N, C-alpha and C positions, 0 to 999 in steps of 0.2 A: 504494500500500500504506500510505503514511504517513497519507493522509486516512482510509482505512478504519480504521486503528488508533486514530486520534484520535476517530473517531466512536464506536467501541466503548468507548473509555475514558470518553467523555462520558456515554454511556448507562449505563454501570456506576455512574458517580458519582451520576447522577440516581436510579437504582434504590436505591442505597445510602442516599441522603438520604431517600427516601420511607420505606424500612424503618426507618431510624434515628428519623424523626419519629414513626412509628407506635408504636415501642417506647419512646419517651421518656416519662418520667412526666408526667402531666397536672398543670398548676398547681393548687395548692390553691384551693378556692372561697373567695371573700371571707368574712371573719367576719361573722356576722349582726349587725345593728345592735342597740343597746340602745334600746328604744322608750320615749320619754317622752310620756306622755299629758297634755295640758294642757287642762282644762276652764275656759274663759274666756268672759266676756261680751264678745265681740269688737267690738260696736258702740260700746262705751264706752271712754274713755281708759284706765281701769284694766285693761281687757282687752287692748287692742292694745299698750299700752306694756309690759305684762308679757310679751306675746308677743315683742316686739322685743328686750327684754332677754335672753330665753332664746335667741333666734336668734343674737344676737351672741356669747354665751358658747359655744354649741354650735359655731359656725363656728370660733372660736378653738381650742377643744379638738380638734375633728376635723382642723384644719390641722396639729396636732402628732401625729396618728395615732390619736386617740381615747382610750379608757380601757382599761387593762390588767386583764384577768380571767384569772388563772391563766397569765400570760405571753402571752396572746393579746390583741392590740389590737383593740378594737371601737369603731366610731363611734357617736355618738348620732344618733337620728332622732326628730324632733319631730312629733307628731300633735296638732293643735289641733281642738277642737270648740266650737261656740258654745253656751253654756249659757243665754244670754239672761236670766240671773238678776238682772242689774241693771236690767232694763227694768220699768217699772211694770206691775203686774197679771199678770206671768208667774208661774205656780205653781211651787213648789219641786219638784214631781214632774218638771217638764220638765228641770230641771238634773240631777236624778238619772238620768233616762233617757239624757241626753247622756253622763254620766260612765260609766254602765254600757256604753254603746256603745264608749267608748274601751277599756274592759277586755276586752269580749267580741269585738268586731269588729276593733278596731285592735291588739289584743294588747299593750296597754301593759304594760311591765315595772314602771314606777313612775309616780306621778302628781305633777305639779308645777303650781303656779299656784293654782287655785281648787277648787271653785266660789267665787265672789267674795262673794256675799251671805251674811252670817252664818247666816241661817236655813237656807239651802241646804247650806252646809258642815257645819253641825251634823248635819243629816239624813244627809249623805253619809258621815259617820264609820262608820255601820253597813255601808255598801257596802264600805268599806276592810276592815272586819273580815270580811265575808262572803267576799271574794275574796283576802284576805291580801295586799293591795297597800300598799306603803309610799307615803306621801304627804308632800310638803313644801309647805305653804301659803306662798305668796310674794306674794300680793296680796289685797286685800279682807279680810274676816273679822277684825275687830278685837274681837269680843266676847270677854270674859274667860271666858264659858261654854265656849269651845272647849278651852282647855288645862285648865280645871277638870274637865271631863269625862274627860280622859285621866288626870289625877292620881287621880280618884275611882275609875275602873275601868280601871286600867292594863292588865291582862291582855287586856281586851276591845278597848281603843282604842289600844294601843301602836303601831299602824301610822302614826299621824298625828303630824306635826311642824309647827311654825310658825316660820318664819325672819324674820318681821316683828314689829313692836311690837304692843301691844294697849292697850285703853282705860285700864286701871288705871295703867300706866306713862305713857301719854300725858297722862292727867289730872294726874299729878304734874308733868310738864314744864310743862303749861299753868298749873297753880297757882303754880309757881315763877316763871313770867313775870309773873303777876298780882302776886305778892309783890314782885318787882323794881320793877314800875311804881308800886306803893304807896310803896315805900321812896324811889324817885327823884323821884316827882311828886305823891305824896299821893292818887293815884286809888284810890277804894274803892267805886265804884258801877258795877254791871254789869247787863247784860241778856242772857239766854240764848236762842238760836235754834237748834234742832236738827231733824234729819229724823226722820220716823216709821219708823225701822228699828232693829233690836235694838242695834247697837253705838252708834248716835247717841243713842238714848234712855238707854242705860246711862251714857255719859260726861256727858250733860246732867244726870242725877240725881247722879252722883258730884261734878260740879263745883258744883252748887247746894248740896249738903249740905256739901261741903268748904269752899267759900268762906264760907258762912254761919258755920260754926264758927270760921273764922279772922277773923271780924269784918267781912267785906265785906258790902255791901248788895246783895242780888240783887233787882232791881226787877221782874222778870218772867221768864217761861219759856214760850216759844212752840214748839210742835211742828208741823212742816209735812209734808204728804204728799210722797212721791217725785214729782218732776216739777212741783212748785209753781212758778208763774210770777208770783206777786204776794206781796211781803213787806212791803208798806207799813204794814199795821196794826201789826205787831211793831216796825218801825222808828219809827213814830209814838209808840208807847208808850215806847220807849227814850228818844226825844228829849224827850218830855213829862216823864219821870221824872228827867231830868238824868244819864243814864248817861254815864260817862266811857270805858267799855270795853264792847265787845260780845264775847260768846263764841259762835262760830258753828261748826256741825259738820253738813255736808251733802255727800253724795257725788254728787248728780246735776248734770248740766251746766248746768241752769237757774240755778245760783248766780251766773252772770255778770249776770243781771237784778238780783239782790240788790245787787251792787256798784254798779251804775248807780243804783238807787233810793237807796242810802245817800248817794251823791254828790249826786244831784238834790234830795233832801230836806234836804240840809245837816245831817245828823245829826252832832253834835259828839261822837263817841265813836270810839275806836280799835278797828277791827275785828280781833279776834284769832280768825281761823278756823283750825281744824286741818285735818282732811280736808275738802277743798272743791275738787272736781275742776276747775271753771272757773277758780279762782284759782291753782291749782298750775301750770297749763300755761304754757309760754313765750309762747303766743299771747294770754294774758289781757290784756296791755297794749293790744295792737291791738284785741282783741275788745271791750274796754270803753272804747276811746278815751282810755285813761289814767286812767279813773275808779277803777281798782283801786289807785292810788297810796296808800301807807301800809298796805295790807292785809297781814295775816299769812297764812301757810298752812303746814301741816306735812305734807309727803309722807312722813311716818313716819321712815324711816331716811336717814342721810346718803348723798350721791351723786346725789340727785335735783335738787340745786342745787349750784353751785360751792362747794367748801370743800376744806380740806386735812386732813380728818379722819385719813386714813392715806395711805400711798404709793399705794394702789390707787385712791383716790377720783378724782383728776383724770385718771388714765390711763383709767379707765372712762368718765368724762365726755367726754373728747376722742374716745375710740374710738366712743362712741355717736353723737356729732355727725358723725363722719366716715362712719359706716355709714348713718345714717338722715337726715342733713342737717337735723337739729333737735336742740336740747338735750334731755336726759332730761326726759320730759314730765310725770310725775306719780308718785304713790305706786305702788309695785310694780315700778318699773323696776330699781333697783339690787338689790332683794331677789330678784327673779326671775333676774337675771343671777347673783347669788351662789348661789342655790339649785342651779343647774347645776354650779357649781364644787364646792360642798359635796357634792353627790351623787357627782360624779366621784371626789372624795377618799375618800368612804366606800366606794364600790364597789371602788376599788383596795385599800384596807385590808382589806375583807371578803373580797376574792377571789371574790365570788359575788353573784348577784342574789337569792339565797334570802332571804325576808323576815326571818327571825330574825337571820341574820348581818348583814344590812344595818341593821336596827334597832340591834343592838349597836354597829356601827361608827359610826352617826350619833350615838348617845349619847356616844361618846368623841370626837366632833369638837372640835377645838381649833385654829383657824386664823385668821389675820388676813384681813380682807376689806375691801370698800369702806367699810363703816361701823363698822369696829373688829373686835374679837376675837369670833369666832363660836363660841359654845358653846350647848348645849341643856341645860335643866334635865332631869336623868335621870328624874324622876318625872312631870313634866307635858309634856315635850318642847317647852316654850316657850323661845324664844331668851332668853338672859340679857342684860338691858339694863344700861347704865351711862352716866354722863356722861363717863367716861374711855375713849377708844377702845382703850386698852391692856388694859382689863379687860372690856369687853363691847360690845354693839351700841349705837351712839349714834344718837339721833334728830336731826332737824333742823327748825328753824322759820325760815323766811325771811320777809323783808318786801319788798314792792314799793317800790323807791325810784328814782324818775326812770327808769322803764323797765327796771330790772334787778331780778332776784331776789337779794337780799342775805341770806345766812345771819346771823341775829342771836342765835340760841339753839341749843344751850347755849353758854355763854362759852368752853368748851374748844375749840370748832371755829368760833366766830363769825368772820365776814369783815367785819363792820361793826357799828355800834351802832343801837339802836332810834331811829327818828325819829317825831315827833308831827306830825299835820296842823296847819297854821298856826292853825286855829280852836280848837284844843284847848290850853288853857294849864294849866301846873302849878298846884296849889292850895296849894303850900307852897314 
């Protein structure tokens, strides 16, 4: 009888468990992700480095539960599409189709990253307006026309923000470097070499006009097509004219050839390159067999080379190395990482993904980041720059010195001083 009673009790418990499970409330479905669409030219360093910066930030934010919208924590999800806009000969229309695919097929809530080529990004502003999608440019696109367009027609183009520097401010930084070299060494003769794309042509013209007005002698100005593989004519002209400084601005990877030709031709001029993808990368030293020694490069904002600009800077630098097993590689890395954090902050404050609410929140952004205080001009949506990281976004210019990328400008974040090639002697 005892066995029969135990059997009946066991059956009753099982039946009760089944009914209890059937009646129990079902767990709530997971909150839908916030989809970030990233139009990037992924075959080029400015594309894949920006992608890696975003991935790192998203992993960090999602590990803490995501972003709060109305008290609900939602994770970020990244959708990347290759725009190919940095490749020679690829039409702007292809980048626009890629971006439209992110919006219509991938259902992107916001756009971060690119397109990277200025011409493509300027055309893409109309797509942002058409679909009312907020965008934060975090790589490429240095043309001043981008933020000027927003300021000129705010109501139409208010959806676009830029969290990186641009050529007007970068030309100021470059000019200040030239002024410093004239003061310290008496150098006043330069030669300009730029790429045949909108932002490079713009800064080449700004630099030529500005340096000439300040009494510098601009000996020549050469413009090279994207993908050029021979720079010897320009270098020969610079050498023959007695240039003491070169100003170089090219974003294609073939600039490694330029560094080798400069070395092999024994051009006695200090190469001050700004955006120059092959020079910016940590692998430039090995890739040029050390011939890149003494070269400058500017990957725009601090964080892309070691410095102590803010408390964030080296934390990001070390985290990137740990995640990707390489130092931050080029322009767009630190700014793409910061774009995700700025977006998360704005969404939390807005409590919504609705475009106008998000725009209002981004316009009120005021936070410290990798390269200083992050704020946007409310009329042009351009990040506010400064030499003081407590006041604005700080740029960075490093010089290759014995295999290391040493930040030498601006002085507020410099980790070392400018060095001259042995062949280049002061004139005073």
